[in-house]
N, C-alpha and C positions, 0 to 999 in steps of 0.2 A: 687237175694239176697236183703233182706230188708235193710232199712237205718241203722239198728243197728246189722244186722247179720254179723258175722265175718268168715274169713277163718277158717276151722276146726283146723288148726295147732295153731292158736292163741287162740281159745276158750279153748283148752286143756291146754295151758301153762300160760295163763294170770293170774296174781295175782289179788285178789279182791280189793286191795288197793295199790296205788302207794305212794312212799315217798313224802315228802314235796318239793314244788318247791323252787328254790333258790331265795333269795332276796338280792340284792346288798346293800352295805352300803348307807344309805340315802333314800332308796326306801321303799314304803309301798304298800301292797296289800289289796284290798277290793273286795268283791263279790257284784255284782249288779244284782238284780233279775228284769227281764223285761218279758213282755208277750211272752211265748214260749221259752225263752232263759235265761241263767244265764251267765254273763260275769265276768271274773276276770280282774280287772283294776290295773295296776301298776302306781304309781305316785311318784313324788318327791315334797317336800315342796318348794313352790316358794320363790324366794329371796325377793319379795315384794308382797303386797296384790293386787296391781293394775295391775299386769302383764296380758296380754291377754292369753287366754287358747290355748293349742295345744293338738292334738291327733295323736298318732302314730299307724299305722296299719301294721302288719308283713306280710310276704309272706307264700307260701305253705310250710307246714312242720316246720314253725318257731313259734315264740311266742313273747310276749311283751319283753322278755329278749333281743331280737335282737336289741333293741333301748337303752339298758343300757349304752353303750359307748357314744352315742350321747346326750342323755338327760341332763346329768350334764353340758355339755358344753353350754347348752342353758338356764341354770337356771336363768341367769340375764335378759333374754329376754321374756320367756314364762313360763306359769304354765303348765308343761307337764304331760300328762297321756298317757300310752300305753295300748292298749286293747289286750287281748287274744281272738281271734275270736272263735266262737262256735266250740268245739271239739279239740281245740289246747291249748297249754300251760296248764293252770289250769282251763280253762272253760270246762264244760261238754258239751256233744253233744246237738244240738237243739232238742226240743221236736218233731218236725215234720221230722227230719232227712234230712232237705233240706240244702245242702252245695253249692248251686249255687252262682255265683258272685252276683246276685241280692239279695239272702238271706243274704249273708255276708254284703252287702251294707245296707240292711234293718236293720241288727243288729247294725251297726254303727249309722245309723240315729235314731233308737230307743234310743240308749244310749245318744246321744247328745240332743235329744228332752227331755228325762226324766231328764237329769242333768241340762238342761237349760244353757249349757256352750257355745252355738254357738253365733256368728260365731267363728270358731277356725282356727288356723293354722294347716292344715291337712297334714299329712305325710303318704306316702305309699311306700312299697317296694314289687316289683314282683307282686304276686297275690294281695297284699295289694294296689299296684298301680292301678290295674284294679278296685278294689273295691272303692278306694277313687275317681278315675275318675268318676265312676258312681254316687257316692254321690255328688260330686261337680257339676255334670251336672243336676241332678234331684233336688237338694236342694241347690241352690246357696246362700240362706240366712244363711246356716250353715258354710260357708267356707270363711275365710279371705284371705288366700293364700293356694296354693297347692304345695307340694314338693314331687316329684316322683323320687325314686331311682330304676333304672332298671325296669320300669313298664312293666307288662305283657300285652302288647297290641298286637293284632293279627299280625302275620307274615305269608306271603305266603311261604317263603323259610326258614323253620326252620333249625337251626344249628343241625348237626348230634349229637352233645353232649347233645342236649335238647330232643332228641327223646325218650330215656328211660323214662323220666319223663312223657311225653305225653302218653306213652304206659300204664302207671298206670291207665289211664282212661278207658281202655278196660276191659270188663267183664272177670273175671277169671285170669287176669294177676297178680293181687295182691296176690291171693292165690298161684299161681306158684312161685312168687318171695319170699313169706314168706317161702315156703317149701325149695326153693333153698338156701336161706340165713339163714336157721334155726341155723346153726352152727356158724354164724358170731358173734363175740363179739361186745359189744357196742363200743369198741375202733376202731375196723375195720370199723364199720358203720360210725363213726364220721370222720375218716380219708378219707373215700370215699366221704362224703358230703362236707368236706372242700376242697378236691381236685377239686370238681365240682364247688363250689361256690366262692372260693377265687382266686384272681389273683396270689397270692403267699402264699400258706399255711404255708410256713416257718416263716412268720411274726407272727403267732399265738404263744403266750407265753405258757409255760408249764402249768402254773396255769389255763389259759383260756381253754387249751385243757382238763385238768382234769375236770374242771367244765362242759364242754360240754359232756364228757363221762358220768358223773353222771346224767346229764339231759337226755341223751339218755337212760340210764338204767331205769330212772323213767318213761319215755314215753313208753318203751317197756312193762311195767307192766300194762298199761292202756288197758282195753279190747276193746276200740273203736279206738285205735290209727290208725290202718291201714284203718279202715272204713272211718274215717274223712279225712285221707290223699287221699285215692283213689277217694272218692266222690267229694272232693274239686277239684282234678285234672280233674275229669270228668266235673264238673261245669265250670271250666276255658276253657276247650276244647269246650264245648257247647257255651260259650260266644264268642269264636273266630268265630263260624260259623254263628252267628246272623247277619242279614243285616238290612237295613233300619234305622229307628229311634232308634232301640235297639243296633245297632252296637257300639262297644266301640270307634272306631275312630270317628263315627258321634257324639257320646256323648262328646268326647274330643273337638270337634269343638265348642261345646256349653258351655264349661267351661268359666265362666266369671272371676274367680279369677286369680290374678297374679300367674304364675306357674314357679317353678324351676324344671328343668329336670337334673338329674345326671346319667351319664352312665359311665361304666367302659369299657375300650378298651379290657380287657381280659375276659369279661363276656362270659361264655360258655352256658348260658341259654337264655338270651335276647340279640339278635344280636346288636352289636354296630351300624350297618348300619341303625337301626331304629331310632337313635337319631335325625338325620336331619328331618325325616318325622314327628317325634313328635314335634320338634321345629317349623315346619311349621304349624302344625295342631292346637296346643294350641294357642289361639289368643294373649295372653299376656305372652310370655314365655321367659325364660332365660335358656340356655343350658350350662352345665358344664360337661366336660369329664375328667376323671382321667385315665391317660395312663396305670398305673400299677394295677388298681382296677379290681375286678371281678364283681360278681353279688350282693354283699352286701357291697357297698362302705361305708355305715354308720357304719359298723363294722370294715372294713379294714382301712379306713381313716376318722374317725369321725371328726377330726379337720378340714379337707378340706370341708366336708359337712356342718359343723357348720359355717365355714367362708362364704360359699356360701349363706347359709340361712340368715346370718346377713346382707350380701350385698343386698339380696332380700328385707329385712325389710327396709334398708336404701333407696333403690330405690323406694319402694312403699310408703314411708312416714309413715310407720306404726311403726317406732321406732325412738327414738332420738339418738340412738347409731349408728353412721355411721363410726365406727372404721374400718380402713382398714385391709386387710388380709396380714400377713407377713410370711416370711419363705422362704426356698430355697431347699426343698426336691424335686428333680426331679421326684421321683416316685409319689408324691402326687400333683405335680403342675398341676392345672386344666387349661384346655383350654376352655375359655368361648365364647359362641356364643350368642350375644344379638339380640333381635329384634323379633324373633318368628313371631307370627301374624297369619293372616288368611291363610287357605290352599293355597299354591302356593307362599306365600311371602317368600322372602329370609331374612337371618339374617346376619348382619355384624359381623366380628370377632373382639372381644375386648380383651384387655390384662387383665390378672388376676394373682395375685401372688398365691403361694401355701398357705396352711393353717397349717403349722408346721407339716407336715406328719411324720417327724422324731420322733415326740413324741410317735407315735404308737410303733415304733420299740424299743424305749428306755424304755417306761413304760406303754404305752397303751395296751389294750388287747381287744379281743372280749368278749362278755358276756358269762355267763355260759350256754347258750343255743345253740344247733346246729343252724346254719343259715337257715336251711330249705333244701329241696331237689330239688327245682326248682322254676319255675315261679309262 
């Protein structure tokens, strides 16, 4: 199957044009044309002109909307942009059909070079975590700090709940899956994705769920939706098998930027047991674990993630705002492990308050985009 060829069931039913992508209040979308790719970039107006830039990179099956709950919480600290990787969100497929981790990293680097925004505070979730790890390793000049939420780094013992996502990488599986699920509604698909990605799907508000269903309906109209998803999954599996200098773990060792690691104990896609290995591997790392979070902590507990990032800024001297993190929601109360360091180094356990996780249940919500389908 070529890079743009689709399972026959999709070719027959896809609409030629999808509906408009959702834009939350205060957000702006723009299209950036670069050699071989066109990227859609979501941004918010910065609170001040002198704020350092930040770039947010989503995971497999996600989009820039996955960061819409976190970005406004950081308006006073960074000038934030979130990118739709090629073939995801509102970005069209790449001209060469390359969806490897390296190709996605190249797209991020091209955008940062063209915009002359570096160095940035770089964020990545899941697949985006693998992509941004590679960017930070290869181009340290572009990265001020690195924040990884459940990064998709190679695991030898993959959780059983993550196996179906990995199977998407096998030739023919996507076609079988589309035929098997042809009768599924967008609502059924969203409920399945949320059950996999959230620690507690019941925390999602009705409005957020409706927005996610609308986004799923939009995506299913895209003729390249499944191709982008399966080829990116294949690219991630390929990256897991690389050794030597191209290994993601080896590249993680070479990251120079101060790194914040955020893991959810209820993550069904990236095993929580990988958190300690990541904290040992990234040389200047801080680990925050959220007991009730799943795979997309920045959507489930955005206040906690924002608080941890503000502490990172204060710790690294890159912000004058050293405001403490307050609150007492046990579900969002993070356990912080400080110290990280070179491989083999241990980290000491440090105290950390919660970041008002109750605000999510009371009024916060996920964005209008499904969180993705896996690492």
